[in-house]
N, C-alpha and C positions, 0 to 999 in steps of 0.2 A: 854394538858393545856385546860383551860376553853375557849370556843369559843370567849367569849368577850375579853379575853387576846390576842388571835390571831388577832382579829379585831383591837385592839388598836395598836399592833405591826405593822400590815399592814398599818394603817393610818399614823403611825409615819414614816414608811419607805417612803411612798409617800411624806410626808412633807419634809423629809430630801432630797430626790431626787429633789423635786421641788426647794428647797433652793439652792441645788448644781447647778441645771440648771441655775437659776438666777445669781448665782455667776459667773459661766462661761461666761454667756452672758454679765455680767457687765464688764468682762475683755476685751471685744471687743474694739478696738481702734475706737470709734464711733464719735469723734469730733477732732477739731484742738488741737494738742498737747496731745491727749489721754484722757482717762477717768478722770485723775486727772488735766488735762488742763495745765500741766507744763512741758510736754516733758520728763517725767520720768517713766521708766518701771523697774519692778523687774524681768523681763524675764532673763533666763540664756541660755547659749549655742548658742549665736548669733555670726555670723561670723564677723571677723575684715577685711577680705580680700575677694575681689570679682573682677570680670571683665568679659569681653567677653569670654564665654566658661569656666568660673570658678565660682563655687558656685551660679550659676543661676538655680533655680529650674524650673522656667518658665518665659516667657516674652511674651508680646502681644503688637502689634502696636495699637496706639490710633488713633481716627479719627480726632484729631486736637491737637493743643498746649494747654498748661495750666500750671499754677504754684500753683494751689490748691493741698493740700495733699489728698491722698486717705483715705477713711474711711471703716471700716469693721463691718459687723454684721453677725455672723454665717458663712455660706459658701458663702457669697457675699461681693464683694468689689465694692465700688461706687467711681467714680471720674468724675470731670467736665473738659471740653475741649472747645476750640473755633476753628473755621475755616472760610475760605472765605475772610478774611481780616487780615491785620497786620502780615503777615508772614515775612516781611522784613521792617525794618525802612526806608531804602532807597527807597523802592517802595511798600508802604503798600497796594495799590490797592483801590478798591471801597468799602466804608464802608457799602453800601446797601447790600453787599453780606455776611456781618458778620453773623455767625450762632453759637449758643452755643449748647453744647451737654452734656447730662448726660449719663454715660456709666456704666453698671453693668457687672462685671467680675466674673466668677466662681473662688472662692478662692482656690480651690484644683487644678484645671487644667489650669487656665489662659485663658479659652475661654470666648469670649464676649457673654453674655446671652441676653442682649438687649441694645439698644441705643435710646434715645429720643432727638429730636432736638427742640431748642427754638429760635424763631426769636426775636431779641432784639428790645427794644424801642429805636428809633434813633431820633436825632443824639447822638452818644456816644462820649466820649473823643477821641481826635485825637491821633493816634499812633505815638508818638514822644517823645523824651526826656526820663524822668523817667518813663512815662507811657509805653514806649516801652520795658521796662525791665521786665515787668510782664504780660502785656496783659489783656485779657478780661474774664479769668476764674481763678481768684486768691483767691476767698473766699472758704475755705474748708467747705463742707456740714456737717450736723449732722444727725445721724441715730439712731432710736430706734427700738424696736421689731416689729413695724408695719409700720413706715413711714420714708421717707428720706426728709430732708428739705434743700433746695438749695437757695443761695442768688446770684443774678445776678445784683447787683447795682441798677441803675435806672429802670431796667426791673422788679425788685421786688423779692419777696420771693415765692418760689414754694414748695408745699407739694405733694410728690408722694408716692404711695405705693411701696412695694419692687419689683413689676413688672413694675414700671414705669408709672402707671396710675395717672394722675393729680387729686388731691383731692381738692386743693384750690390754689389760687394765689392772692397775695396782693402787693400793692405798699407801700414803706416806704419813698417815696420822689423821685423826678426826677432831682435832682441836679447832676452835673458832675464836675470833676476836671481834669486838664491836667496830673495829676499823676494817674488817674484811681481810682478804688474802690478795696479794698483788705481785709477789716476786715472780719473775719469768724463768723459764727453763734455760739451761746452758748445756751445750753438747761438747763432749771431749772424746774424740776417737770413738770407742765402742760404748761410751757411757752417756747417759742423760743425767745431769746433776740438778737436783731440786733443793732450793732453799725452803724447807718445811718448818721454818721458825714458828709460824702460827699453828700449824697442824700437829707438830710433835717436838718442837724446840730442837730440831736437828737439821743437818745437812746430809742429803742422801744421794748416793750414786746408784743408778739403775742400769742394768745391762740392756742395751738397745734391742737385742734380739728377742728377749722374753720378759723383761721387766723385773727380773730378780734383783735383790739388793746385793750390790758388790761391796760397798762399804757405807758406813753410817757414822757421823760425828754428832755426839750429844752436846747439849748446852748452848745451842744457837738461839739466844733469846733476843727479842726486840729488833729483829732484822727484817725489814721490808725491802731491802735492796737485792738486786740480782748479782750473784757471784760473777767475777770477771777473771778470765784466764790471762795472766800477765806473762809474756815471753821473757825468760831470763836465760840467755845463752841458748843452748839446744834443748831446753825443757820449758815447762810452764809452771806457774804457781797460781793456785786458785785463791782469789782474794775476796773477802767479804767484810763488811763493817757490822759490828754489834755495838751496843752502847759502851762507850769509853775505850773500845779496843778496835784496832784493825788486825784481822787474822789472815794468815796465809797457810794453805794446805797443799800437799802433794795430790794432784787430781787423780793419780793412778791408784792411790791407797787410802787417801783421807788422812794421812799422818800430818799433824801440825808441824809446819816448818818454822814459822816465826809469828810474833805478835808485837804490836806497837801501841803506844798511847794513841787514843783515837778521838772521836767526837765526844765532848764532855756532856753527854745527855744520858741520864739514867734510864730513860724509858724506851727509846727507839731510834733507829737510823734508817732513813728511807732512800736517799740518793745512792746510786751505784757509783763505784770508783771509775776513774779513767787512768790511762797510763801513757808514758812515752819514754822510750829508751831506758827501761828498767826502773823508772820512778813512778810510784803510784800516787795519785791525787784523790783526796777524799774531801767531801763537804757534807754538811748536815747539822741536825740538832736545833733545838729551840733557841740555843744561845748563838746560833749561826757561826760555825767554825769551818775553816778550810785548812788543810795540811798537806804536806808532801813527805813521803817516806820512800827511801831507796829499797827496792826489793832485793832478794837474794841472801838475806841474812838467816840466822838461826837463833832460836830462843827469843828472849825479850830484847828487841833491837832499838828501844826508845832512845837510849843514850848514844847509839852509834849510827843509826840510819834515819832518824827523824830529822828532816832537812829544815823545815819551818812550819810554823803554826800561827794562824791569824784569826782574829774575831770577825770574819766575814763568811757568809755562806748562804745556804738555802735549806729549808727544812724538808723539802720534797723533791724539787726538780733537779735532775742530774746535769752535770756540766759537760763541756767539751774542751779538748786541748787542741790548739792550732798555732803553729809557728811561734812557740815559746811563750804562749799565753793561755790562761784558763778563762773560759767565758761561762756565764750562767745568768738566769734571771730569778730573783727572789720570788718565792711562790705566792706571797701575799702583798708585799710592798710594791711590786711592779718595778723594781730597780734592777737594771742591767749592770753586771759587774765584769770587769776585765782585770785580771791579776797577772803580774809577771810570774811565770811558772818557776823561775830559778830562785826568786827571793821571797815570793808571797806579797810583794808590794802592790798596792792598789794602783792600777793605771787609770781606770775611770770607774765611776759609780754614778750612773745616770738613770733618772726615772723615765719610764716609757710614757708617752702620751699618744692617744688617750690611755687612761689607766687600764691595764689588762685584766684587773681582777685576779682571780685565782689562776695560778699556773702550776699544774702538776706534771705536765709532759716533760720529757727529757729533751734537751736542746740537740739540734742536728747541725753539723757543719758540712757544707758542700758548695763547690763552685764559688769560693770566696764569700760565701754568705752564711749567716747564722739564722736558723729557722727556730722560732719559739712559739708554740701554740698555747693559747690561753683557753680557759673553759668556755667562755661566752663572748670574748671580744676579738676573736679571729687569731690569725697567725702573724706575728711580728717578724720582719726580716731585717736583720742588721748586717752591716758590713763587717766582715771577719778581719778586722785590723785593730790595732790598739788606739783607735780614735773613734769615739762614739758617732755612729751615723745610722739613723733609721731609714732604711730603703723603702719599706712598704708595710702596710697593714692590710691583710687580706681577709675578707669576710664573704660568706655566701648569704645573699639577701633572702634566699628562700629556704635557708637551713639555719635555724636558731638553736639547734640542739647542742648538747654539751660535747666538748672535745677535750679529751685527756691524752689521747695517743699522739706520739710524735709522727711527723711525716717520715716516710722512708724513701730511699732512692732506688729506682729501677731503670737502668739504662740512662736516658737523658730526660727522665720524667720523675715526678714525685707521686707516691701513693699516699693518700691521706684519708683517715676515717673519722667520722663523727658518730654520735649515737644513732643517726638517721641513715647515713649513706657512706659508701666507699667511693672515693674520687681518684681519677688518674689526671694529673696536672702536668701539662707540658706546653711548650710554645706552639700555638696553632695559628694558621693563616688568618 
């Protein structure tokens, strides 16, 4: 063939390989609830059953507690922890000894590659009541091909490279709350978006390169949920719940696009929204409410875009959408719900046995299964279909520490953290 033909073929091969590499990298579970932000994975071959000595590919002891989920980029896993204070609600100790940590773990073998320590800005919220149920490392980081971004509440947002070297550090407010800080970071193009409701009653977008504030929205009160980028045509809308309202913003500028009647709680909203084909689904509040609102409107869209609203919900745990249905578990009652996503009608409402106790983690859908982790009674695995079926309850007999983080998907395996350890779970011989 003509040399020019071979050159074109070679260039095309490089282009295809480059696109393939980016596609694979894009599948990394790089932020809270995954690349699609809604706890939904298309992975297959994931285990339903595990425990001490069963389907554990590797495990590693962590340097402290934490309820943030791990994130993955390539062959590295990143997770946050805290130590020195608040290991017991009865005797929390001296807050001046509180230390936060960022840990990098080898994805393949489970070895700790590096650990960085971060001294907090004090005083922090006191370890008591609801704040004692999740601690001081609750916000899941976000990672891209070059950097890791970590949020430690009033101590600020940190940008590290993949070797743990600090690139920048900025404050988004110094407010505290007796329930602590828990919202996770969200990445949008060249922005890191922070729900700083606790720290400054604001929503803040930071430039990824240097941490400067690109835009800031005031008046974000009582929001412990993580903002979600909802695709609408060729653009995105940034959706967050505050007491009594669902709000949507332009992620480029922070301009408010629409608002809708929301969760009827005057104090707070914790669960993050999910979406499917332009419809946003929200649950939350002490009155336990679920609703659906069509995205893409302008102004107050309550009369035009609110599709349904029902008196079912969960005060903390976030739901998932799958195949025309919404699923979640009530954070205290241990009741699993399935709702018809089109109408809001309850398909089933079943109590888990044994009782799961407190459930703060967000539900995960993957491989036809629903994974729901309780604080002290293990992970419940349900069939992802509109008929209740408990497939398994998985516990580690040698790890009775608290679990608030959701399992995440990495390849054909799950990564799961407790206050004590990080686990890689997969089918083993």
